[in-house]
DRENDO-1510 file (C-alpha; in Angstrom, 1 decimal, always signed):
<recs>
REC; n; res; u; v; w
REC; 1; MET; +3.3; +79.5; +14.3 .
REC; 2; ALA; +6.6; +78.1; +15.0 .
REC; 3; PRO; +7.2; +74.9; +13.2 .
REC; 4; ARG; +7.3; +71.3; +15.0 .
REC; 5; LEU; +11.1; +70.8; +16.0 .
REC; 6; GLY; +13.2; +69.9; +18.8 .
REC; 7; ALA; +12.0; +68.5; +21.7 .
REC; 8; ASN; +8.4; +69.5; +21.1 .
REC; 9; ASN; +8.6; +67.2; +18.0 .
REC; 10; PRO; +6.3; +64.3; +18.6 .
REC; 11; VAL; +7.9; +62.1; +16.2 .
REC; 12; ILE; +11.9; +62.7; +16.5 .
REC; 13; SER; +14.2; +65.0; +18.2 .
REC; 14; ARG; +17.1; +66.4; +16.5 .
REC; 15; THR; +20.4; +68.2; +17.3 .
REC; 16; LEU; +23.3; +68.8; +15.1 .
REC; 17; SER; +26.7; +69.7; +16.3 .
REC; 18; PHE; +29.2; +70.6; +14.4 .
REC; 19; ILE; +33.4; +69.5; +15.0 .
REC; 20; SER; +36.1; +70.9; +13.3 .
REC; 21; ALA; +38.7; +68.3; +11.8 .
REC; 22; ALA; +41.6; +68.5; +10.2 .
REC; 23; ASN; +42.4; +69.1; +6.5 .
REC; 24; GLY; +39.3; +72.0; +6.5 .
REC; 25; ALA; +37.1; +69.0; +6.3 .
REC; 26; VAL; +34.0; +69.3; +8.7 .
REC; 27; ARG; +32.4; +66.5; +10.8 .
REC; 28; PHE; +28.9; +66.8; +12.0 .
REC; 29; ARG; +27.2; +64.5; +14.6 .
REC; 30; LEU; +23.3; +64.2; +14.0 .
REC; 31; HIS; +21.5; +62.6; +17.2 .
REC; 32; GLU; +18.2; +61.4; +17.3 .
REC; 33; HIS; +16.2; +60.6; +20.1 .
REC; 34; GLY; +12.6; +59.2; +20.7 .
REC; 35; SER; +11.8; +55.7; +19.1 .
REC; 36; GLY; +15.0; +55.1; +18.4 .
REC; 37; ALA; +18.3; +56.2; +19.5 .
REC; 38; LEU; +21.1; +57.0; +17.1 .
REC; 39; THR; +24.3; +58.9; +16.1 .
REC; 40; LEU; +25.4; +59.3; +12.4 .
REC; 41; VAL; +28.9; +60.9; +11.9 .
REC; 42; LYS; +29.3; +62.1; +8.3 .
REC; 43; LYS; +32.2; +64.2; +6.2 .
REC; 44; ILE; +31.2; +67.3; +4.2 .
REC; 45; GLY; +33.5; +69.7; +2.6 .
REC; 46; ALA; +33.9; +73.3; +3.6 .
REC; 47; LYS; +30.3; +74.4; +5.0 .
REC; 48; VAL; +28.8; +73.6; +7.8 .
REC; 49; ASP; +25.5; +75.1; +7.8 .
REC; 50; PRO; +23.1; +72.9; +5.6 .
REC; 51; ILE; +20.3; +73.7; +3.0 .
REC; 52; HIS; +16.8; +72.7; +4.3 .
REC; 53; ILE; +14.6; +71.5; +1.6 .
REC; 54; ILE; +10.9; +71.9; +2.9 .
REC; 55; GLY; +9.0; +69.2; +0.7 .
REC; 56; GLY; +10.3; +65.4; -0.6 .
REC; 57; GLY; +8.3; +65.7; -3.9 .
REC; 58; LEU; +9.6; +65.7; -7.4 .
REC; 59; ALA; +10.9; +69.6; -7.0 .
REC; 60; GLY; +12.2; +69.1; -3.4 .
REC; 61; SER; +13.9; +65.2; -4.3 .
REC; 62; GLU; +15.7; +67.3; -7.5 .
REC; 63; ALA; +16.8; +70.5; -5.2 .
REC; 64; ALA; +18.4; +67.7; -2.7 .
REC; 65; TRP; +20.1; +66.0; -5.5 .
REC; 66; GLN; +21.6; +68.9; -7.3 .
REC; 67; ALA; +23.2; +70.8; -3.9 .
REC; 68; ALA; +24.4; +67.4; -2.5 .
REC; 69; GLU; +26.0; +66.6; -6.0 .
REC; 70; LEU; +27.6; +69.8; -5.6 .
REC; 71; GLY; +29.1; +69.1; -2.1 .
REC; 72; VAL; +27.0; +70.8; -0.1 .
REC; 73; MET; +24.7; +69.1; +2.7 .
REC; 74; VAL; +21.0; +68.9; +2.8 .
REC; 75; VAL; +18.2; +67.9; +5.0 .
REC; 76; LEU; +15.2; +67.1; +3.5 .
REC; 77; HIS; +11.9; +67.6; +5.7 .
REC; 78; GLU; +8.8; +65.2; +4.6 .
REC; 79; MET; +6.1; +65.3; +6.4 .
REC; 80; ARG; +4.4; +62.1; +5.0 .
REC; 81; PRO; +3.9; +60.1; +6.9 .
REC; 82; VAL; +3.4; +62.1; +10.2 .
REC; 83; ARG; +0.9; +64.3; +8.1 .
REC; 84; GLU; -1.3; +62.8; +5.1 .
REC; 85; THR; -2.8; +64.8; +2.1 .
REC; 86; GLU; -5.8; +64.2; +0.1 .
REC; 87; ALA; -4.4; +63.4; -2.9 .
REC; 88; HIS; -1.0; +61.2; -2.1 .
REC; 89; GLN; -1.4; +57.3; -1.7 .
REC; 90; THR; +2.0; +56.6; -0.2 .
REC; 91; SER; +4.7; +58.2; +2.1 .
REC; 92; GLY; +7.2; +57.5; -0.9 .
REC; 93; LEU; +9.2; +60.5; -2.1 .
REC; 94; ALA; +9.0; +61.8; -5.1 .
REC; 95; GLU; +5.2; +60.0; -5.6 .
REC; 96; LEU; +3.4; +60.7; -8.9 .
REC; 97; VAL; +0.0; +61.7; -7.5 .
REC; 98; CYS; -1.7; +62.0; -11.2 .
REC; 99; SER; -0.6; +60.2; -14.4 .
REC; 100; ASN; +2.5; +58.8; -14.6 .
REC; 101; SER; +3.4; +60.4; -17.7 .
REC; 102; PHE; +6.1; +62.9; -18.3 .
REC; 103; ARG; +4.6; +63.9; -21.7 .
REC; 104; SER; +6.7; +63.9; -25.2 .
REC; 105; ASP; +10.3; +62.7; -24.8 .
REC; 106; ASP; +10.9; +64.0; -28.7 .
REC; 107; ALA; +14.2; +66.3; -27.6 .
REC; 108; LEU; +13.6; +67.8; -32.0 .
REC; 109; TYR; +10.7; +68.9; -32.2 .
REC; 110; ASN; +9.0; +69.4; -28.5 .
REC; 111; ALA; +9.6; +71.9; -26.3 .
REC; 112; VAL; +8.8; +69.7; -23.1 .
REC; 113; GLY; +11.1; +66.9; -24.6 .
REC; 114; VAL; +13.8; +69.4; -25.2 .
REC; 115; LEU; +13.3; +70.2; -21.2 .
REC; 116; HIS; +13.6; +66.3; -20.8 .
REC; 117; GLU; +17.5; +66.6; -22.4 .
REC; 118; GLU; +18.5; +69.4; -21.0 .
REC; 119; MET; +17.6; +68.0; -17.6 .
REC; 120; ARG; +19.6; +64.8; -18.2 .
REC; 121; ARG; +22.7; +66.9; -19.7 .
REC; 122; CYS; +22.5; +69.0; -15.7 .
REC; 123; GLY; +22.5; +65.2; -13.8 .
REC; 124; SER; +19.1; +65.1; -13.3 .
REC; 125; LEU; +18.0; +62.5; -10.7 .
REC; 126; VAL; +14.1; +62.8; -11.6 .
REC; 127; MET; +15.2; +62.3; -15.3 .
REC; 128; ARG; +17.5; +59.1; -14.7 .
REC; 129; MET; +15.3; +57.2; -12.8 .
REC; 130; ALA; +12.7; +57.9; -15.0 .
REC; 131; ASP; +14.3; +56.5; -18.0 .
REC; 132; VAL; +15.5; +53.4; -15.3 .
REC; 133; ASN; +12.0; +53.2; -14.8 .
REC; 134; ARG; +10.3; +54.0; -18.6 .
REC; 135; VAL; +7.1; +52.0; -19.8 .
REC; 136; PRO; +5.7; +51.7; -23.1 .
REC; 137; ALA; +3.8; +54.8; -23.9 .
REC; 138; GLY; +4.5; +55.6; -27.9 .
REC; 139; GLY; +6.4; +58.8; -28.2 .
REC; 140; ALA; +5.8; +60.0; -24.8 .
REC; 141; LEU; +7.8; +59.1; -21.7 .
REC; 142; ALA; +5.8; +57.0; -18.8 .
REC; 143; VAL; +7.0; +55.4; -16.1 .
REC; 144; ASP; +6.5; +52.5; -13.1 .
REC; 145; ARG; +4.9; +55.1; -10.3 .
REC; 146; ASP; +6.1; +52.8; -7.7 .
REC; 147; GLY; +9.3; +51.7; -9.0 .
REC; 148; PHE; +10.3; +55.6; -9.9 .
REC; 149; SER; +9.2; +56.8; -6.4 .
REC; 150; LYS; +11.3; +54.0; -5.0 .
REC; 151; SER; +14.2; +54.8; -7.2 .
REC; 152; VAL; +14.6; +58.0; -6.1 .
REC; 153; GLU; +13.9; +57.3; -2.4 .
REC; 154; ASP; +16.9; +55.1; -2.7 .
REC; 155; ALA; +19.0; +57.1; -4.2 .
REC; 156; LEU; +18.3; +60.2; -1.4 .
REC; 157; GLU; +18.6; +58.0; +1.3 .
REC; 158; GLY; +22.1; +56.6; +0.2 .
REC; 159; HIS; +23.7; +59.9; -0.8 .
REC; 160; ASP; +26.2; +61.0; +2.4 .
REC; 161; LEU; +25.1; +64.6; +2.3 .
REC; 162; ILE; +21.4; +63.9; +2.7 .
REC; 163; THR; +19.4; +63.2; +5.7 .
REC; 164; ILE; +16.0; +62.8; +5.3 .
REC; 165; VAL; +13.8; +63.8; +8.1 .
REC; 166; ARG; +9.9; +62.9; +8.3 .
REC; 167; GLU; +8.1; +65.9; +10.1 .
REC; 168; GLU; +5.8; +68.5; +9.2 .
REC; 169; ILE; +6.9; +72.1; +8.9 .
REC; 170; ASP; +3.6; +73.9; +10.1 .
REC; 171; GLY; +5.0; +77.1; +10.1 .
REC; 172; LEU; +8.0; +79.4; +9.7 .
REC; 173; PRO; +11.3; +77.7; +10.2 .
REC; 174; PRO; +13.8; +79.3; +12.7 .
REC; 175; ALA; +16.2; +82.4; +12.1 .
REC; 176; GLU; +19.2; +80.0; +12.3 .
REC; 177; TRP; +18.0; +78.2; +9.0 .
REC; 178; LYS; +19.4; +80.4; +6.8 .
REC; 179; ASN; +19.4; +78.6; +3.0 .
REC; 180; ILE; +16.1; +77.3; +2.9 .
REC; 181; ILE; +13.8; +75.8; +0.1 .
REC; 182; VAL; +10.2; +75.3; -0.1 .
REC; 183; ALA; +9.1; +72.7; -2.6 .
REC; 184; THR; +5.9; +71.6; -0.8 .
REC; 185; GLY; +3.9; +71.3; -3.9 .
REC; 186; PRO; +0.8; +71.9; -4.6 .
REC; 187; LEU; -1.1; +70.5; -1.6 .
REC; 188; THR; +1.4; +72.6; +1.0 .
REC; 189; SER; -0.3; +71.7; +4.3 .
REC; 190; ALA; -3.0; +74.8; +5.9 .
REC; 191; PRO; -0.5; +75.8; +8.5 .
REC; 192; LEU; +2.4; +76.1; +5.9 .
REC; 193; ALA; +0.3; +77.7; +3.7 .
REC; 194; GLN; -1.0; +80.7; +6.3 .
REC; 195; ALA; +2.6; +81.2; +7.3 .
REC; 196; ILE; +3.8; +81.6; +4.1 .
REC; 197; THR; +0.5; +84.1; +3.0 .
REC; 198; GLU; +1.4; +85.9; +6.1 .
REC; 199; LEU; +5.6; +86.2; +5.1 .
REC; 200; THR; +4.4; +87.2; +1.6 .
REC; 201; GLY; +1.5; +89.3; +2.3 .
REC; 202; GLU; +0.0; +87.6; -0.5 .
REC; 203; ASP; -3.3; +85.7; -0.7 .
REC; 204; GLY; -2.5; +82.2; -1.9 .
REC; 205; LEU; -3.7; +81.7; -5.6 .
REC; 206; ALA; -5.2; +78.2; -6.4 .
REC; 207; PHE; -6.9; +75.5; -9.0 .
REC; 208; PHE; -8.1; +72.3; -9.2 .
REC; 209; ASP; -6.2; +69.5; -11.0 .
REC; 210; ALA; -7.8; +65.9; -10.8 .
REC; 211; ILE; -6.7; +62.2; -10.9 .
REC; 212; ALA; -7.4; +59.7; -13.6 .
REC; 213; PRO; -8.7; +56.0; -12.6 .
REC; 214; ILE; -6.5; +53.3; -13.2 .
REC; 215; VAL; -7.8; +49.8; -14.4 .
REC; 216; LEU; -6.6; +46.0; -14.0 .
REC; 217; LYS; -5.4; +45.3; -17.7 .
REC; 218; ASP; -6.5; +41.4; -16.8 .
REC; 219; SER; -10.4; +42.9; -16.2 .
REC; 220; ILE; -11.0; +44.5; -20.0 .
REC; 221; ASP; -12.4; +42.7; -22.8 .
REC; 222; PHE; -9.9; +42.2; -25.8 .
REC; 223; SER; -12.3; +41.2; -28.0 .
REC; 224; ARG; -13.8; +44.4; -28.2 .
REC; 225; ALA; -10.6; +46.5; -27.2 .
REC; 226; TRP; -7.1; +46.3; -28.8 .
REC; 227; PHE; -3.6; +47.5; -28.4 .
REC; 228; GLN; -2.1; +50.4; -30.6 .
REC; 229; SER; -0.2; +54.0; -30.5 .
REC; 230; ARG; -2.0; +56.5; -32.5 .
REC; 231; TYR; -0.7; +56.4; -35.9 .
REC; 232; ASP; +1.5; +53.8; -34.6 .
REC; 233; LYS; +3.9; +55.8; -32.7 .
REC; 234; GLY; +6.6; +54.2; -30.0 .
REC; 235; GLU; +6.4; +50.5; -30.3 .
REC; 236; GLY; +3.0; +50.7; -32.5 .
REC; 237; SER; +0.9; +49.1; -29.5 .
REC; 238; ASP; +1.5; +51.0; -26.3 .
REC; 239; TYR; -2.1; +52.1; -25.6 .
REC; 240; ILE; -5.2; +49.8; -25.0 .
REC; 241; ASN; -7.9; +51.2; -27.1 .
REC; 242; CYS; -11.6; +51.3; -26.5 .
REC; 243; PRO; -14.1; +52.5; -29.4 .
REC; 244; LEU; -17.6; +53.8; -29.1 .
REC; 245; ASP; -20.1; +54.4; -32.0 .
REC; 246; ASP; -22.6; +57.4; -32.4 .
REC; 247; LYS; -25.0; +56.0; -29.8 .
REC; 248; GLN; -22.7; +54.5; -27.1 .
REC; 249; TYR; -20.8; +58.0; -27.6 .
REC; 250; GLU; -24.1; +60.2; -27.5 .
REC; 251; ALA; -25.0; +57.8; -24.3 .
REC; 252; PHE; -21.6; +58.4; -22.4 .
REC; 253; ILE; -21.8; +62.1; -22.4 .
REC; 254; SER; -25.1; +62.3; -21.3 .
REC; 255; GLY; -24.3; +60.1; -18.1 .
REC; 256; LEU; -21.2; +62.3; -17.6 .
REC; 257; ILE; -23.2; +65.5; -17.5 .
REC; 258; LYS; -26.1; +63.9; -15.4 .
REC; 259; GLY; -23.7; +61.7; -13.5 .
REC; 260; GLU; -23.5; +62.3; -9.2 .
REC; 261; LYS; -20.3; +64.6; -8.5 .
REC; 262; ILE; -18.8; +65.3; -5.4 .
REC; 263; SER; -20.1; +68.7; -3.8 .
REC; 264; PHE; -17.9; +71.6; -3.3 .
REC; 265; HIS; -16.6; +73.1; -0.2 .
REC; 266; GLU; -17.6; +76.7; +0.0 .
REC; 267; TRP; -13.7; +77.5; -0.5 .
REC; 268; GLU; -13.8; +75.6; -3.4 .
REC; 269; ALA; -16.8; +77.7; -5.6 .
REC; 270; THR; -14.6; +80.2; -7.0 .
REC; 271; THR; -11.5; +78.3; -7.9 .
REC; 272; PRO; -10.3; +77.8; -11.4 .
REC; 273; TYR; -9.7; +74.5; -13.1 .
REC; 274; PHE; -6.1; +74.2; -14.8 .
REC; 275; GLU; -7.0; +74.1; -18.5 .
REC; 276; GLY; -4.6; +71.1; -19.1 .
REC; 277; CYS; -6.1; +68.9; -16.6 .
REC; 278; LEU; -9.8; +69.5; -17.1 .
REC; 279; PRO; -12.1; +67.0; -15.3 .
REC; 280; ILE; -14.0; +64.7; -18.2 .
REC; 281; GLU; -17.4; +66.3; -17.3 .
REC; 282; VAL; -16.1; +69.8; -17.5 .
REC; 283; MET; -14.9; +69.3; -20.9 .
REC; 284; ALA; -18.2; +67.3; -22.0 .
REC; 285; ALA; -20.2; +70.4; -20.4 .
REC; 286; ARG; -18.4; +72.6; -23.1 .
REC; 287; GLY; -20.0; +70.7; -26.2 .
REC; 288; MET; -21.3; +67.4; -27.0 .
REC; 289; GLU; -18.4; +67.0; -29.2 .
REC; 290; THR; -16.1; +68.1; -27.3 .
REC; 291; LEU; -14.6; +64.8; -26.2 .
REC; 292; SER; -14.5; +63.4; -29.2 .
REC; 293; TYR; -12.1; +66.4; -30.5 .
REC; 294; GLY; -10.1; +65.9; -27.1 .
REC; 295; PRO; -8.9; +62.9; -25.3 .
REC; 296; MET; -11.5; +60.8; -27.0 .
REC; 297; LYS; -10.8; +61.6; -31.0 .
REC; 298; PRO; -10.6; +58.3; -32.8 .
REC; 299; VAL; -8.1; +59.7; -35.5 .
REC; 300; GLY; -5.0; +57.5; -36.4 .
REC; 301; LEU; -6.4; +54.3; -34.9 .
REC; 302; ILE; -7.9; +51.4; -36.5 .
REC; 303; ASN; -10.1; +48.8; -34.7 .
REC; 304; PRO; -9.1; +45.2; -36.2 .
REC; 305; HIS; -12.3; +43.7; -35.0 .
REC; 306; THR; -14.1; +46.3; -37.2 .
REC; 307; PRO; -11.4; +47.6; -39.8 .
REC; 308; ASN; -13.8; +49.1; -42.3 .
REC; 309; ILE; -15.8; +50.8; -39.5 .
REC; 310; LYS; -14.8; +54.1; -38.0 .
REC; 311; PRO; -15.8; +54.6; -34.5 .
REC; 312; LYS; -17.3; +57.9; -33.2 .
REC; 313; ALA; -14.5; +58.4; -30.3 .
REC; 314; VAL; -12.4; +55.8; -28.4 .
REC; 315; VAL; -11.3; +55.5; -24.8 .
REC; 316; GLN; -7.5; +55.7; -24.5 .
REC; 317; LEU; -5.6; +53.6; -21.8 .
REC; 318; ARG; -1.8; +53.9; -20.8 .
REC; 319; GLN; +0.1; +51.6; -19.3 .
REC; 320; ASP; +0.8; +52.3; -15.5 .
REC; 321; ASN; +3.7; +50.1; -14.3 .
REC; 322; ALA; +6.3; +48.0; -15.4 .
REC; 323; LEU; +4.6; +44.6; -15.2 .
REC; 324; GLY; +1.7; +46.0; -17.6 .
REC; 325; THR; -0.9; +45.0; -15.3 .
REC; 326; LEU; -2.0; +48.7; -14.4 .
REC; 327; TYR; -3.5; +51.0; -17.2 .
REC; 328; ASN; -4.7; +54.4; -16.4 .
REC; 329; MET; -7.6; +56.1; -18.5 .
REC; 330; VAL; -5.9; +58.8; -20.2 .
REC; 331; GLY; -7.7; +62.3; -19.7 .
REC; 332; PHE; -10.1; +61.2; -17.8 .
REC; 333; GLN; -9.9; +63.5; -14.6 .
REC; 334; THR; -12.9; +63.3; -12.9 .
REC; 335; LYS; -15.0; +64.9; -9.9 .
REC; 336; LEU; -17.6; +62.0; -10.6 .
REC; 337; ARG; -18.5; +59.9; -7.4 .
REC; 338; HIS; -16.8; +56.6; -7.0 .
REC; 339; GLY; -20.2; +54.7; -7.4 .
REC; 340; ALA; -21.1; +56.9; -11.1 .
REC; 341; GLN; -17.5; +56.4; -12.3 .
REC; 342; ILE; -18.0; +53.0; -11.7 .
REC; 343; LYS; -21.3; +52.6; -13.3 .
REC; 344; LEU; -20.4; +54.9; -16.5 .
REC; 345; PHE; -16.9; +53.7; -17.0 .
REC; 346; ARG; -18.5; +50.3; -17.2 .
REC; 347; THR; -20.6; +51.0; -20.4 .
REC; 348; ILE; -17.4; +51.8; -22.3 .
REC; 349; PRO; -16.7; +48.8; -24.7 .
REC; 350; GLY; -14.4; +46.6; -23.4 .
REC; 351; LEU; -14.5; +47.9; -20.0 .
REC; 352; GLU; -18.2; +46.2; -19.0 .
REC; 353; ASN; -15.7; +44.4; -16.3 .
REC; 354; ALA; -13.6; +46.5; -15.5 .
REC; 355; GLU; -11.6; +46.4; -12.1 .
REC; 356; PHE; -10.4; +49.5; -10.8 .
REC; 357; ALA; -7.3; +50.1; -8.8 .
REC; 358; ARG; -8.0; +53.4; -7.9 .
REC; 359; LEU; -10.6; +55.6; -8.9 .
REC; 360; GLY; -10.7; +59.3; -10.2 .
REC; 361; GLY; -10.6; +62.3; -8.2 .
REC; 362; LEU; -9.8; +66.2; -7.6 .
REC; 363; HIS; -7.8; +68.2; -5.4 .
REC; 364; ARG; -7.1; +71.8; -4.9 .
REC; 365; ASN; -3.6; +73.3; -6.2 .
REC; 366; THR; -1.9; +75.7; -4.5 .
REC; 367; PHE; +0.5; +78.3; -5.9 .
REC; 368; ILE; +2.1; +81.8; -5.2 .
REC; 369; ASN; +2.2; +84.7; -7.8 .
REC; 370; GLY; +6.2; +83.7; -8.6 .
REC; 371; PRO; +6.4; +86.9; -11.2 .
REC; 372; LYS; +5.7; +88.9; -8.4 .
REC; 373; LEU; +7.2; +87.6; -5.2 .
REC; 374; LEU; +10.3; +85.9; -6.9 .
REC; 375; THR; +13.9; +86.9; -7.6 .
REC; 376; PRO; +15.3; +86.0; -11.0 .
REC; 377; ASP; +17.0; +83.0; -8.6 .
REC; 378; LEU; +14.0; +82.2; -7.5 .
REC; 379; LYS; +14.2; +83.8; -3.7 .
REC; 380; LEU; +11.6; +85.4; -1.9 .
REC; 381; LYS; +11.5; +88.9; -2.2 .
REC; 382; ALA; +10.3; +89.5; +1.1 .
REC; 383; ASP; +13.0; +87.2; +2.9 .
REC; 384; THR; +16.0; +86.0; +0.7 .
REC; 385; ARG; +16.4; +83.2; +3.2 .
REC; 386; PHE; +13.9; +81.3; +1.3 .
REC; 387; ARG; +13.4; +80.3; -2.5 .
REC; 388; PHE; +10.5; +78.2; -3.8 .
REC; 389; ALA; +10.2; +75.6; -6.3 .
REC; 390; GLY; +8.1; +73.1; -7.8 .
REC; 391; GLN; +4.4; +73.5; -8.5 .
REC; 392; ILE; +4.0; +76.1; -5.6 .
REC; 393; THR; +5.8; +78.5; -8.0 .
REC; 394; GLY; +3.0; +78.2; -10.5 .
REC; 395; CYS; +4.9; +75.8; -13.0 .
REC; 396; GLU; +2.5; +73.1; -14.2 .
REC; 397; GLY; +3.7; +69.6; -14.6 .
REC; 398; TYR; +5.9; +66.6; -13.3 .
REC; 399; VAL; +8.9; +67.7; -15.5 .
REC; 400; GLU; +8.4; +71.7; -15.0 .
REC; 401; SER; +8.3; +71.0; -11.0 .
REC; 402; ALA; +11.5; +68.9; -10.9 .
REC; 403; ALA; +13.0; +71.6; -13.3 .
REC; 404; ILE; +12.4; +74.4; -11.3 .
REC; 405; GLY; +13.8; +72.2; -8.1 .
REC; 406; LEU; +16.5; +71.2; -10.3 .
REC; 407; LEU; +17.6; +75.1; -10.4 .
REC; 408; ALA; +16.9; +75.7; -7.2 .
REC; 409; GLY; +19.2; +73.3; -5.8 .
REC; 410; ARG; +21.9; +74.8; -7.6 .
REC; 411; PHE; +21.2; +78.3; -6.8 .
REC; 412; ALA; +21.2; +77.5; -3.1 .
REC; 413; ALA; +24.4; +75.4; -3.7 .
REC; 414; PHE; +26.3; +77.7; -5.2 .
REC; 415; GLU; +25.2; +80.5; -2.8 .
REC; 416; GLN; +26.4; +78.0; +0.1 .
REC; 417; ILE; +30.2; +77.5; -1.5 .
REC; 418; GLU; +30.0; +81.2; -2.7 .
REC; 419; ARG; +30.1; +80.7; -6.2 .
REC; 420; PRO; +28.8; +82.7; -8.6 .
REC; 421; HIS; +25.6; +80.8; -10.7 .
REC; 422; PRO; +23.9; +82.5; -13.1 .
REC; 423; ALA; +20.8; +81.5; -14.3 .
REC; 424; PRO; +20.5; +79.3; -17.9 .
REC; 425; TRP; +20.5; +81.4; -20.8 .
REC; 426; ALA; +16.8; +82.2; -22.0 .
REC; 427; SER; +17.1; +80.6; -24.9 .
REC; 428; THR; +17.2; +77.5; -23.0 .
REC; 429; ALA; +13.9; +75.2; -21.9 .
REC; 430; LEU; +15.3; +75.4; -18.4 .
REC; 431; GLY; +15.8; +79.6; -18.9 .
REC; 432; SER; +12.7; +80.1; -20.7 .
REC; 433; LEU; +10.8; +78.4; -18.2 .
REC; 434; LEU; +12.6; +79.8; -15.2 .
REC; 435; GLY; +11.8; +83.2; -16.7 .
REC; 436; HIS; +8.2; +82.6; -17.0 .
REC; 437; VAL; +8.2; +81.7; -13.4 .
REC; 438; THR; +10.1; +84.8; -12.2 .
REC; 439; GLY; +9.0; +87.6; -14.5 .
REC; 440; GLY; +8.5; +87.1; -17.8 .
REC; 441; ALA; +4.5; +86.5; -17.3 .
REC; 442; ASP; +2.4; +89.1; -16.5 .
REC; 443; PRO; +1.7; +89.4; -12.8 .
REC; 444; ASP; -1.8; +90.1; -13.0 .
REC; 445; THR; -3.3; +87.2; -15.4 .
REC; 446; TYR; -0.5; +84.6; -13.9 .
REC; 447; GLN; -1.8; +81.2; -14.1 .
REC; 448; PRO; +0.3; +77.9; -14.1 .
REC; 449; MET; +1.7; +76.7; -17.5 .
REC; 450; ASN; +3.8; +73.9; -19.0 .
REC; 451; ILE; +6.9; +74.5; -20.8 .
REC; 452; ASN; +6.1; +75.3; -24.8 .
REC; 453; PHE; +8.2; +77.2; -27.2 .
REC; 454; GLY; +6.2; +80.4; -26.7 .
REC; 455; LEU; +8.2; +80.7; -23.6 .
REC; 456; PHE; +11.4; +81.0; -25.5 .
REC; 457; PRO; +12.6; +84.3; -27.0 .
REC; 458; PRO; +12.3; +84.5; -31.1 .
REC; 459; LEU; +15.0; +83.5; -33.4 .
REC; 460; SER; +17.4; +85.9; -34.6 .
REC; 461; VAL; +17.7; +87.0; -38.2 .
REC; 462; GLN; +21.3; +85.9; -38.1 .
REC; 463; GLU; +20.9; +82.7; -37.2 .
REC; 464; LYS; +20.8; +79.7; -40.0 .
REC; 465; ASP; +20.1; +76.3; -40.2 .
REC; 466; THR; +22.4; +73.9; -42.1 .
REC; 467; THR; +21.3; +74.8; -45.5 .
REC; 468; GLY; +22.1; +78.8; -44.8 .
REC; 469; ARG; +18.4; +79.5; -44.9 .
REC; 470; LYS; +17.8; +82.1; -42.2 .
REC; 471; ILE; +16.0; +80.6; -39.4 .
REC; 472; ARG; +12.9; +84.0; -38.9 .
REC; 473; ARG; +11.7; +82.4; -42.6 .
REC; 474; LEU; +11.2; +78.4; -40.9 .
REC; 475; ARG; +8.0; +77.2; -40.1 .
REC; 476; GLY; +6.2; +74.4; -38.6 .
REC; 477; LYS; +8.9; +71.6; -37.6 .
REC; 478; ASP; +11.9; +73.3; -39.1 .
REC; 479; ARG; +11.4; +76.1; -36.4 .
REC; 480; LYS; +10.9; +74.0; -33.8 .
REC; 481; ALA; +13.8; +71.9; -34.9 .
REC; 482; ALA; +15.9; +75.5; -35.0 .
REC; 483; TYR; +14.5; +76.0; -31.1 .
REC; 484; SER; +15.7; +73.2; -30.1 .
REC; 485; ARG; +18.7; +72.6; -31.5 .
REC; 486; ARG; +19.7; +76.5; -29.9 .
REC; 487; ALA; +18.5; +75.3; -26.6 .
REC; 488; LEU; +20.9; +72.4; -26.5 .
REC; 489; GLN; +23.5; +73.9; -27.5 .
REC; 490; GLU; +23.2; +76.9; -25.3 .
REC; 491; ILE; +22.5; +74.3; -22.1 .
REC; 492; ASP; +26.0; +72.7; -23.2 .
REC; 493; GLY; +27.5; +76.4; -23.0 .
REC; 494; TRP; +26.1; +77.2; -19.7 .
REC; 495; LEU; +27.3; +73.7; -18.1 .
REC; 496; ALA; +30.7; +74.4; -19.7 .
REC; 497; GLU; +30.8; +78.0; -17.9 .
REC; 498; PHE; +29.0; +77.5; -14.6 .
REC; 499; SER; +29.3; +73.8; -13.4 .
</recs>
């Protein structure tokens, strides 16, 4: 099936005409016909052909920024609002569909924190706008989701080398597109997913991902709830906590298991969940105590209303917007029906009169078998015009998705300007994540995975810490710090050599 382009596009008809100019520069005119006629003239560097990026999520947005910053023209195709998805709420670029957290920002002891820092050093747009739109979240990096999306979109719209086209690509792109990045994410439209399946000769892999509810802060009863971060991290009061005693916890688990759930479609019946984003009812079904040792664990918290009584469990809510008016229920992804959610969640002390800005939900995520289908620079082995980026490659998480987009954008841009650009070294967070997606994982058992130190190559016996001890003998935090230190040193070396 061919994509809806040119005169057949019901939204817009676009043609590019290129005109040589003096001093080796190139001008192109972009003609738009349809609801509004517009002619736009831009100047770019030596290359005429643009990179076409399909999908304006985190990966596509980051890829577009990286390529444009390297002097290459980009056309970013985003199907919303022409075609909506079951999970997106807006038509904004880089919309955060699930949580508003980018997880730990600790670049010394946490692998995702190291990835944050490496991306910042690579000039990541996603990380820059995450920092600008940061909201309190203890040691985590959480953002105002609407402000973050708008900031990313404004930056892309303001870049001279980026053109954003609102249209659905519902089939394989035309042959004249020579440099393509597919960054359609876990919610790739069915027609394009089918086209990719036919191109690769592989069935798509799928798993479920879930969305947590968001509560209006003003509806929370603070005579029962309180502000505190676990172990007083961050500002010490970045989360709202709602305690449950033994009887309340048992009743909550019972209601969770018995609550009416949305029925599965036929194609959903054999689709697995991703372990890092399990619905709470699935966790509850694994055992009465599962949630009290998981997202509802009470450790590191003291209820100021009853300081001498330790709660059986605690529901935490994390700030979701810059105004501090919305809080999301941490770890409370669910497939309960909306009515059942409201009834059950209002049994939680402090949430008896809760008003919900959004209720939980579940959606299907699709990804390809990256280790089997992709080259080390993210090209599709079956057709090297294509690179894949983001969650469709099988990486898991906002930051990981943007990181693979960052690499895809750089690879595509350097190919366009005919300059070598090797992958980041394997000892970096970027390099280890890329290696996992493109060959480090077993293709027969490939599943989505977050960045972790287990993906990093072992520390060699020659490496030593500042006291002269061999790193191989280090354990715990010392070992993590050694991984982090090595990664950041080597990302700096890679950037110095290949930027």
